C-alpha positions as CSV (number, residue, x, y, z in Angstrom):
1,X,-49.6,-16.1,-51.7
2,X,-46.5,-17.3,-50.6
3,X,-46.0,-17.9,-47.0
4,X,-42.8,-16.8,-45.5
5,X,-41.1,-19.0,-43.0
6,X,-39.2,-17.1,-40.4
7,X,-35.6,-17.9,-40.4
8,X,-34.3,-19.1,-37.1
9,X,-31.4,-17.3,-35.7
10,X,-28.5,-19.4,-34.9
11,X,-28.1,-19.9,-31.2
12,X,-24.9,-18.2,-30.2
13,X,-22.9,-19.4,-27.2
14,X,-22.0,-16.7,-24.7
15,X,-18.7,-15.3,-25.4
16,X,-16.0,-16.3,-23.0
17,X,-12.4,-15.3,-22.8
18,X,-9.7,-17.7,-23.6
19,X,-7.4,-18.6,-20.6
20,X,-4.6,-16.6,-22.2
21,X,-6.8,-13.5,-22.5
22,X,-8.0,-13.9,-18.9
23,X,-4.4,-14.1,-17.8
24,X,-3.6,-10.9,-19.8
25,X,-6.6,-9.1,-18.4
26,X,-5.6,-9.9,-14.9
27,X,-1.8,-10.0,-15.2
28,X,-1.1,-6.7,-17.0
29,X,-2.7,-4.5,-14.4
30,X,-1.0,-6.4,-11.6
31,X,2.3,-6.0,-13.3
32,X,1.7,-2.3,-13.8
33,X,1.2,-1.9,-10.1
34,X,3.7,-4.4,-8.8
35,X,6.7,-3.4,-10.7
36,X,6.8,0.3,-9.6
37,X,6.0,-0.9,-6.0
38,X,8.9,-3.3,-6.0
39,X,11.3,-0.7,-7.5
40,X,10.2,1.8,-4.8
41,X,10.5,-0.9,-2.1
42,X,14.1,-1.9,-3.0
43,X,15.3,1.6,-3.8
44,X,14.1,2.8,-0.4
45,X,15.8,0.0,1.4
46,X,19.0,0.7,-0.5
47,X,18.8,4.5,0.3
48,X,18.2,3.7,4.0
49,X,21.2,1.3,4.2
50,X,23.4,3.9,2.4
51,X,22.3,6.6,4.7
52,X,23.1,4.6,7.8
53,X,26.4,3.5,6.4
54,X,27.3,7.1,5.6
55,X,26.3,8.2,9.2
56,X,28.3,5.5,10.8
57,X,31.3,6.1,8.6
58,X,31.3,9.7,9.8
59,X,31.2,8.4,13.4
60,X,34.2,6.2,12.8
61,X,36.6,9.1,12.9
62,X,34.7,11.2,15.4
63,X,34.3,8.5,18.0
64,X,37.3,6.3,17.1
65,X,35.2,3.3,16.1
66,X,36.7,0.2,14.5
67,X,35.1,-1.8,11.6
68,X,33.6,-4.4,13.9
69,X,32.0,-1.8,16.1
70,X,30.8,0.1,13.0
71,X,29.0,-3.1,11.7
72,X,27.3,-3.6,15.1
73,X,26.2,0.0,15.2
74,X,24.8,-0.3,11.7
75,X,22.8,-3.3,12.8
76,X,21.5,-1.4,15.8
77,X,20.5,1.5,13.6
78,X,18.7,-0.7,11.1
79,X,16.9,-2.5,14.0
80,X,15.8,0.7,15.6
81,X,15.0,2.9,12.5
82,X,13.9,0.1,10.2
83,X,14.9,-0.8,6.7
84,X,13.3,2.2,5.0
85,X,10.6,0.4,3.1
86,X,7.6,2.6,2.5
87,X,5.4,-0.4,3.0
88,X,6.6,-1.1,6.5
89,X,5.1,0.6,9.6
90,X,7.6,2.8,11.4
91,X,6.8,2.9,15.1
92,X,6.7,6.1,17.0
93,X,9.5,6.1,19.5
94,X,9.3,7.7,22.9
95,X,12.1,9.9,24.3
96,X,13.1,7.1,26.6
97,X,13.4,4.6,23.8
98,X,15.5,7.0,21.8
99,X,17.7,7.6,24.8
100,X,18.2,3.8,25.3
101,X,19.0,3.5,21.6
102,X,21.7,6.0,21.9
103,X,23.0,4.3,25.1
104,X,23.2,1.0,23.2
105,X,25.4,2.7,20.6
106,X,27.5,4.5,23.2
107,X,28.3,1.2,25.0
108,X,30.1,0.0,21.9
109,X,32.5,2.9,22.1
110,X,35.2,3.8,24.6
111,X,33.8,5.4,27.8
112,X,35.1,8.8,26.7
113,X,33.8,8.6,23.2
114,X,30.5,7.1,24.4
115,X,30.0,10.1,26.8
116,X,30.8,12.5,24.0
117,X,28.3,10.7,21.7
118,X,25.6,10.9,24.4
119,X,26.2,14.7,24.9
120,X,26.0,15.3,21.1
121,X,22.8,13.3,20.9
122,X,21.2,15.2,23.8
123,X,22.2,18.5,22.2
124,X,20.8,17.5,18.8
125,X,17.7,16.0,20.4
126,X,18.6,12.6,19.2
127,X,19.0,13.5,15.5
128,X,22.0,11.9,13.8
């Protein structure tokens, strides 16, 4: 009778990922999430800036605003309404805060145009 000797299985080392594979495993999902988020962020900011610029351009003729006043009003609008990023928290404004915001803008205009601006804002309930 022949005696069989059991063959020893080769000890296998636990499989580990190469650093490049780890980077791919982590990096690809991050990129898939980060790229659309960045596109959304910057396009929203661009749209908000364009919207404010369009509004203020309309006010230039209505309220006789010069370019310097228009730039200051744009900055007031951005400070009050935010940059439009979907990742920023937009505070809820009270009626008094909105009124003060409109007063800040009207002070940059002539007294007559500022008074007209305030009347329009009151009639439209602050929407511009």
